[in-house]
N, C-alpha and C positions, 0 to 999 in steps of 0.2 A: 713688313719683313718678318720671316719666322724667327722666333727667339731661339738661340743656340742653347743646347743643354750643357750641364756642367761637365759631362764626359767629353763633348766636343771641345770645350775650352781647354781641358787638361791635355787632350791629345795634341792640340796646336802648340801649347807651351812646351811640352816635352820634346816635340819634333823640331823646335826652333822656328816654327812658322808664326805669322801674324795672327793673334787671337781674333776670332770673329767678333764683329761689332755687336753691341747690345742695343736693342731697339729702345727708343725713349718710352718713358712711362706714360700711360694714358692720362688724359686731362680730366678725369672724373673727380668727384668730390672726395671720395675715400682715398684715392691716390694722392691727391693734393695734401690731405691731412697727414698721410704717412710721410710724405716728403718733408713736411714741416717738422715732424717729430725727429726725424733722423738727420736733418740738416745741421751741420756743425755751427756753433755760434761763433761770431767774430770775436777775436781777442782784443780787448781794449789796450790802451797804452800802459796803464798801471794795473798790474795784477790780472787775474782772471775774472771774468764777469760771472756773477751768479745767474743760475738758470731763472728765466723769467717766470713768475708765478702765473699759473693758468687763469685766464679771465673768468670771473664769476658770471654764471648765467642762471636764469630762473629755472631752466630745465634741470639743473643739478639739485634743486631743492627736493628732498624726499617728502613730498606733500602727502602721500598716502600714509606713511609712517607717522608723521607729525599729526596728521588729521586723526589717526587712530588714538594717539596719546591724548589729544584735546577732547575727543569724544568720550574716552574712558573717564577722564577727569570730570567732564560735564555730567555724565551719567551717574558718577559717584556723588556729586554734589546734589543732583536731583533726588537720589535715592535716600540720602541720609535723613533720618527723622529729626525733629518732628515735622509732620506734614509732608513727608516724602512723596513725590510724584512717581509712584512705582511703575506705572505703564509707560510714561514718557522716559523714565530712566532706563527701563528695559530696552526700549527702542534704540536709545542712544548707545547702550552697551553692545547690542547686537550689531549695529552699524559699525561701531568701533572694531569689533572682532572681524567683521567682513573686510574693513579697510586694512587691518593688520594682515589678514590672509592674502589680500590682493598685493600688498606691498611685498610679501614673501614671494609670491609668484613672479613679480616683476624684478626681484633681486635687490630690493631696497634695504633689506635687513642685513647687517653684518653680524651673524650669529657667533657668540662667544665659543671658543674651542675649549674642550676639556683637556686636562693635563695628559701627557703621554702615559702609557700603561706602566712602564718601569717594572716589569715582571721580575720577581725575585727568583733567581736561578740556582740558589744554593739548595743542598739537600737537608731537610729538617732533621734535627737530632734532638735527643733528650738525655737527661742525666738520671740514672736509675736511683741513686741514693736519695736525692731530694724528693723524687717522686714517691718513694716508699715512706719518707718522713712526712710528706704532705698527707698521705692516706692515714697514717697512724695519728697524726695530730688532729685531723678532721674528726676521727672517731672519739678521741679524748675530749675535743671541744663539745661535741654532741652530748657526751656523758656528763660533762661538768657544768652544763648550762641549764640544768633542769629546774633550778630554783628561781628563774627569771631575775637573776642577778649577775652583773659583771663582777668578777673578782680577779685577782692577780693571776691565778692559775689558768682559768679558762681564756683570759685575754691573751696571755703568752702563747698558749696552744693555738688559739684562733689566728693570731698574727703570724705565728710560725707556719701554720698550714698554708696560708695564702702566700707568704714569702717563699716557702719551699716549692710550691707549685709554679710560681713565676720563674724561679731559678731552674727548675727541672726542664722547662721548655723554652727558656729565653735563648734566642739565636744570636750568637756573637756577630758583631759587625766587623768591618775591616780593621786590621790590626793597627793600633796607634801607639805612639810612645807612652810609657807609663806616666802617671800623674806626677811622679817625682821628677822625672826627666823634663817634663813640660814646665814644671814649676821652676826647676833650676835654670832652664833656658830662658824663662821669662825674666828672672832676676839678673841673668848674666848680660842682658841688653844694656848698652851704655845709656840709652834714653828711652822713655816710654811715650808713645803717641796714642792719642785717642781720636778716632775718626768715626763718623756716622754718615750713612748715605742719606740722600734726599728722601728716599722712600721710607727709611726707618724713622726719620724725623717726622714725616707726614703721618705715619702710624702713631707715633708718640703724641703728636698734637691731637689726633683723633681721640686717643684715650684720655688726654687731658680735658677735652671738651666734654666727653662722656662722664668723667669723674665729677665735673661741675654739675651736670644734670642729675646724677645719681645721689650726690651727697649735699647738694644745696638745700638748706632749710630742712634737713633730715629730722631735726629734733621737734619740729612743729608740723611736718607734713608727712603722713596724716596727723591731725591734731589730737585725736582721742583713741583710747583703747576700746575694744569690744570684749565680749565675754570669752571668746576664743583666746584672747591675750591673757585673760585671768588664768584659764586652765594651763596655758603654757608656762606662765610665770610660776605657778604653784609647783609644776614639775621641775622647773629650774631650781626653785627653792629646795625641793626634796634632794636634788643632787648636791647642792651646797651644804645640806644637813647630813650628808653621808650616805644617802640612798643611791644605788646604782642599778636601776631596772634595765632589762633588755628591751622590754616592750612596755610602754606607758599606758596603763589601762584607763586613766582618767579621760573624760570627754570622748567616749566610745572607742578609745584606743588609738595610739599613734606610734610610729616608728621612732627610734631613739636619736638619730643623728642630729636633728635640729636642737634638741634640748642640751646635749653635751656641748655642741658648738656654742650655743648661747651662754652656757655656764662658763666655758673657757674664755669667751670674749669679755663677759662681764668681769671676770677676775683679772684678765690681762689689762683691760683698759680702765678698771676701777669704776665701772658704771653700775655694778651690782645687779640686783633683781629689779629691773626697770624696763619701761617701754623702749628707752633708748638702746638698751642692751639687745633687745630683740631686733630692733631696726638695724643696728650696726652689723649684727651677725648675718642677717639675710642679705643686706645690701652689699657687704663685702664678698660673700660667696657669689652673688649674681654678677658683681663687677668683674671678679677674676675670671668667671666662666665666659665672659664676652670674648676673651682671646680665642676661644674655640669657635665663635661665630666667624671670626676672621679666617681661621684655618679651614673651616668647613666651606665657606664661600670660595676660598682659594682652591680647595679640592674640587669644587664643582664648576669653576669658571675662571680661575686665575686671580691674581692679586688684586685687581681692581674690583672684581666681584666680592672678594674678601673684605676689602676696605669699605665698600658700600654696605655690605651686610653688617659689619661691625657698627658703622655709624647709624644705620636705620634701626637696628635693635637697641643700640645704646641710647639713642635719643627718643625712641618710641615711648609713648605715654603708658601703654599697657605693661611692657616689661618694667618700666620705672616704678609704676604703682605697686606691682607685685613684689618687687625687691624692697620697697619701703615699708611694707605692711608688718614685717617682723614675724610673720608666721612661716610655717614650713612649706607654704605654697611655692616659694622661690626655688626650692630644691629640685622640682620637676624639670624645668628647663635648664637649670644650671648644670645638672648631671646628664641630661639627655643629649646636650650639645657635644660633650667629649665622647660619649658613647657612640653617637652617630658618626662623628669624625673618624674615630679609630676603626669603626666597623667598615665604613665605605672605603677608607684608604687600604685597609687590610684586604678587602675583596678586590680592589683594583690592582694591588701589587702582589697579593699572595703571600704577605709577610705574617708569620705567626706572632711576632711581637705586637703587631697592631691588634690582633684578635685578643691577645692576653690583656692588653690595656683596655680594650673595649669591655671585656668581662669584668675587669676590676672596677671600672666606672659604673657598669650596670649593677654590680653588687652593692657598691656604695649608695647608688641611687635607690635601690630597693630598701635600704636602711633609712631612707630619708622621708618619703612622702607616698601615700597610698596610690595616688594617680600614676606613679612611676611603674606600677606593676604591669602596665600595658607595654613596656619596652621590650620584654622578651618576644611578644607577638610582632612588634615592629621590626625587630632584628630578624626574626624568622621570615617575614615577608621580603625584607631586603635580600636575604640570601636566596630565597626562592626566585625572585625576579632576576637576580644575577645569574643563577644557574640556567635559567630558561633562555638566556641570550648567547649568541654565538661567541661573543667576546670572552666568555668565561672558560673556553676550552683549554687555554694554556695553564690556567691556575685552578681548575675545578677541584682537583684533589686537595690542594692546599686550602681552598675555601672550606671544604667539608671538614678537614682536620681542624682548621682554625675555629670553625663554628662550634665544634665539640669542645675545644679548649675554652672558648668563651663561656659556654654553659657551665663547665666545671669550675672555672675561676669565680664566676658569679655565685655559684652555690657555696663555695668555700667562704666567700666574702660575707654571706648572710647566715653562716652556720648557727650562731647563737639565736638569731631570730627564727631560723628554721626549726630549731628545737622547741621554741615556745609555740610556734604554729602547729607543730605535730601534737603537742600536749593540749593546746587550747585553740582548735581551729575556729570555733564559733566567735571567740573574742577577737582574733586577728582579722577575721573576715566580716565583722559586724557592719562596718561602713559599706562594704561591697554588697552584702546580702540585703541591706535595707534599701538600696537603690536599684541594683540589677535584679534582685529577687523580690519576693513578696513577704519578707520577714516582718516588716512593719506595716505595710499597706498593700492592698491588692492593686493590680494594674487597673488604671481607669479606662482601659480599652484593649483591643487586640494588640499583643506585643509587637507583631510585625509592623502594624500601622504606626504605633508609637515610635518604634525605632526609625522608620522612614521619615517621620515628621521631625524627630530629634536630629537626624543627620542633616536634613535640609536647613533646619534652624541653626545648627552648629556651623555649617558652612557659611551662613550669613553673618556670623559673628564679626568677621573682619570688616565687612562693608555695610552692614545694615543695623544689627542690634547685638550687643554683648550680654544681654540678659538683664536680670533685675537685682543682682547682688551688688549693692552700692558700696560695699567694703572694697571690692576688687576692681571697680571701674565705674564709669558713668552709666547710669541706668538707661537701658534701651537706646544706647548710642553705639556707633561702630567702635570696634576695638582699635582700628587704625585711623589715623588722620586721613583727610580726603586724598592727599597726594600719594601717600603710601598705599592706600586702598586701590587707587587707580593703577599704581605700579604693580600691585599684586595681580590684578586682572590681566595686565599686559604681560607680566611674567609667566602666567599660565599659558598664554598664547605662544610666547617665545619657547617655553619648554616643549610644548607640543610640536612646534615647527622644528626644533632641533632634534627631537626624537624621530620625526618623520624623515628628516634628511639623513641622520647618522645612526639611528637606532641605538643610542646610548642608554643602557639600562638605568643609569643614574637619573635620567630625566623622568622615566616612568616611576621610579621610586620616589623622587622628589614630589611628584604630583599626588601619589597615593599616600604618602606619609602624613599629609595634612589631616584627612579624615581619620586615619589610624590613630594619630596622636591626640585627636579630639574624643576618642572613645570613652575616656573616664568621665566626660560630660554627657555625651550622647547616649551612653548606656544607662542613664538614669530613667529606667522604664517605669518604676513605681512612682517617681516624682518628676514627671516630664516638665513641670513648671520651673524646675531648677536648671533646665538646659536652655540656652548655653550658659555655662558657668566659667567665667574668665580665669578662675583659679585652677579648676580641674583640666581645662583645655590649654593651659599656658605652654605646654610643650610644643603645640602646633605653630607657635610663632617662629620657631627655628626654621623649618622649611619655607614658611611664608615670607620671612624677611630675605632668605636666600633668593627666592623667586623675584622679590622686589628689586634686589641688587642686580640680578641677572637682567631684568628689564631695563633698569637705568643704564647699565653698562652697554647693553645692546643699542639703545637709543643713541647714546653719546658716540659710540664707535661708528654707528651707521651714519650719523650726521657728519662726523669728521671725515669719513671715507667718501661720502657723496660730495661734500663741499671741499674740494681738494685744496691743498696748500695751507698757508697760515690762517686764512679766513675760516676754514673748517675747524682747525684746531682751536682757534679762539672762540668760535661759536659753541663748540662742545664744552670748553672750559667754563664759559659764562653760563650756559644752560645748566651744567652739572652743579656748579657752585650755587646758582640761584635756587635750584630745586632743594638742595640740602639745607640752605639757609631758611627757606620757607618752611620746610619740614621741622627744623629745629624750633622756629618761632611758634608754629602751630602746636607742637607737642609741649612746649614750655607752658603755653596758656592752658592746655588741657590738664596738665598736672597741677600747676600752682594756681590756676584760676578756677576752672570749672569743677575739677575733681575735688579740690580742697573745699570749695563752697558747698558742694553737694554732700560731702562727707560730714562736714560740720553740721549741716542741717538735719542729717539723719542720726547722728550719734549724740549720746548724752555727755554732758560736760563733767565727767568724773574728775578731770584734772583740776578744775576750779574748786570742786568740793574738797578734794584732797589737799589743795594748797591752803584752803581756809583752815582745815584741821591742823596742818603743819605749822601755820602761823600762830594758831592758838596754842599749840604745844610748845612752841619756841618762845612764847611770851610769858604767859602766866598759868597756862593749863598743862595738860599732859595728853599723850596719845591714847591713854587708857580711859580718859574721862570725856570722850566725844562719841557721838552716835549719829547714824543716819537713819531717820525714821522710814521704815520700808513702805513702799507704795507700789501697787501693781504697774508693771511695764515702765518702771523708772530705771534709774541708774543701777549698775552692778556694784553693790556695796563692797565687794572684794577688791574691785579696781580702785575705789576711793582709798582703801588701805594702802595699796601699792603707791598711789600718787602722794599719799601723806608720808611715805617713808616707813610704813609699818606693814610690809608684805606678810601674808599668811593669816591676817586677821580679817574677820568679816564684821564691818561696822553696823550691820543691819540690826534694827530693833523694831518690833511691831508696836502699834499704839497701846495695845493691852498690856505690854510688858514695861511701859515707861515707869510705872510705880516701883519696879525692881531697882531702878537706879537711885532711889532715895538713900540707899546704904553707901553710895559712893560719895566721898567728901567733895564739896564744891571747891573750885568752879567746875561747871559742866556745860557742854556745848551740844546742841541738838540741831541737825540740819533736816529741813522738811521740804517736800515738794510744794510749790506755791499753791496748788489746788487742795492740799491736805488740811482742810479746815478742822477736821475731827482731831487730828494729832495736835494742832495748834491750841485748840480749846482745852484738850486734856492737859497739856503742859502748863497752861495758864492756871488751871485749877490746882495742879500739883505744886507749882512754884509761882505764887502770886508776885514774888519779887523779881521774876525773870523778865528779860527784855527781848521782844520779838522785832527783828529787822529783816529787810529784804536785801539780798545780794544781787547786784546788777551784773548779769552775764554779758559777754560779747554779743550773744544772741538773746534778745529780750524774751523769746519764748522759752529760754532755758534758765530764767531767774529762779532762785530758790530762797527759802526762808531760813534764818538763823535765830535760834532761841538760846540765849546765854543766861545761865544762872551763875552770877558772880559770887554769891554768898547765900548761906542758908538762913541768915538773919534778916 
């Protein structure tokens, strides 16, 4: 029987006739399934029945996606040194990428969506008076900063210039009641209620777990200082003695932020000029900046991506180690994260306020660590990629204006340092010129070939080898644990898939930002053996962990979507929790096990020598009647002074100078390297009444000798 149309049915009803009969549905498989879906459920006697959960079938299992994950992990495990099976690992990784692509074609992946555009529709305005004030104060700051000294006048002009520039272009938001009316309304309430959402509680718990990882055993991990710590502590001591340099010229020159921060932390917490002060200052900055990992992940994939990025970066051994070192290394990633967040959000929304904040963060970062100088290039590439995409048409003019404001605010924020750079370009660029240029050493080969090799090695930092700098990580071992490294490879695939489908400019930038942020390491053309350097490339972990988070979120949501109902939800929850727990355990062992052992094996035990001198001074001797007999390639004797509580002194004395200590009244204490038989015999000849003993270190290879002269009689 022919099926009547909807028009035939309406005509019959309106004319009062009997509507035509509807033919029965065919008996095919698809029709039978549709009938089951639309069939109303019988109502039980008590309440309404819940919809029956769909039956689980093996066909629902996303085996291609899960197979890709397993193969990425297997390839990473096979690749990791020592004894990595590179050929077999490469085969597994290529097969994993192929499975991931197949899963994409078959629709197994549930790709994470980006936030909506939220284009700013207001007309940008500016205030003329603050703008003129910013220009005038900028000129005054330049003129008043020529002596490489911060003083009250140039600091006031400097901060005034930055503040005036922000005020001149800050765009007002929606009108809100004044703070006085809000405060009055708050206290007018008859009762106060405190509420917290489940999500906020989850984020707070994540920060609590990360705080444990970042501050656990901070005083002893890493266990010893190196010579870079000496130079930094001497600069902190100069600040506490009243000096206020803009650029610190010791140790080939460094930017000022880390030293003033350490001096402030040492004074606030009472830790003084010590290794713990350096550790606390760098660890606190790195911990606070993790909030921007959450915001950046949320900007690029939603709140779950933000939470995963926060946890992966907070628990990861590489960021943890860099934050614990107490050097200015941690400032690279700590200030690159907010710069990237405000920049990407400003480009997406076209809001000038975000560009102003990005410029402020960029300027602060340029005052922090030399590697951060690559950030203007990274920002320029981000803006260029954005402008090349069709999605930029609505906010293109705002993006161009915002980028110009970003640059101006960044310049204002580095004005004192800019003046020193104008006066002393060779001093400011010494570190760059000796690595990128040939100021210290000629290139060991063609520059293009070295750069290509450096880039390849740099990209292998996450999955294969982090280089040979034992201070900043485990030597010739991947910078990521096996699970995070596998997630990174999958995240690259996910970002490519999302770009192919939606052409989001953020995905292209996310992929390109990793080699860009590694340039401070890969541009070491004169010393290619220093690449990869986990300290100079530390900014690259920001997009890398976002990619890891994007991969984890995609896997879990795909699994939940394919395995419908409560089973899929529980499977995703169990898998996600298991992955995060395993990552936490792996990284805990990497930091407090493998890294700590390797660090102790490579560093000298200056803390033990310093403690011996401190105990001697606190019992019957003094800090001025102790010496460390110098020996080639042994402990930094300035560090011994810091550990003894006498920073600023150098305890070194050469064997031929030992007779000069005869004028110092007894008691006297001399510390010697255990192989230094010449110094031991010299001391025994000078002081026959002296006593020579051995100090047993935690590491027997670090034992040293103690020669005590209790009396001259």
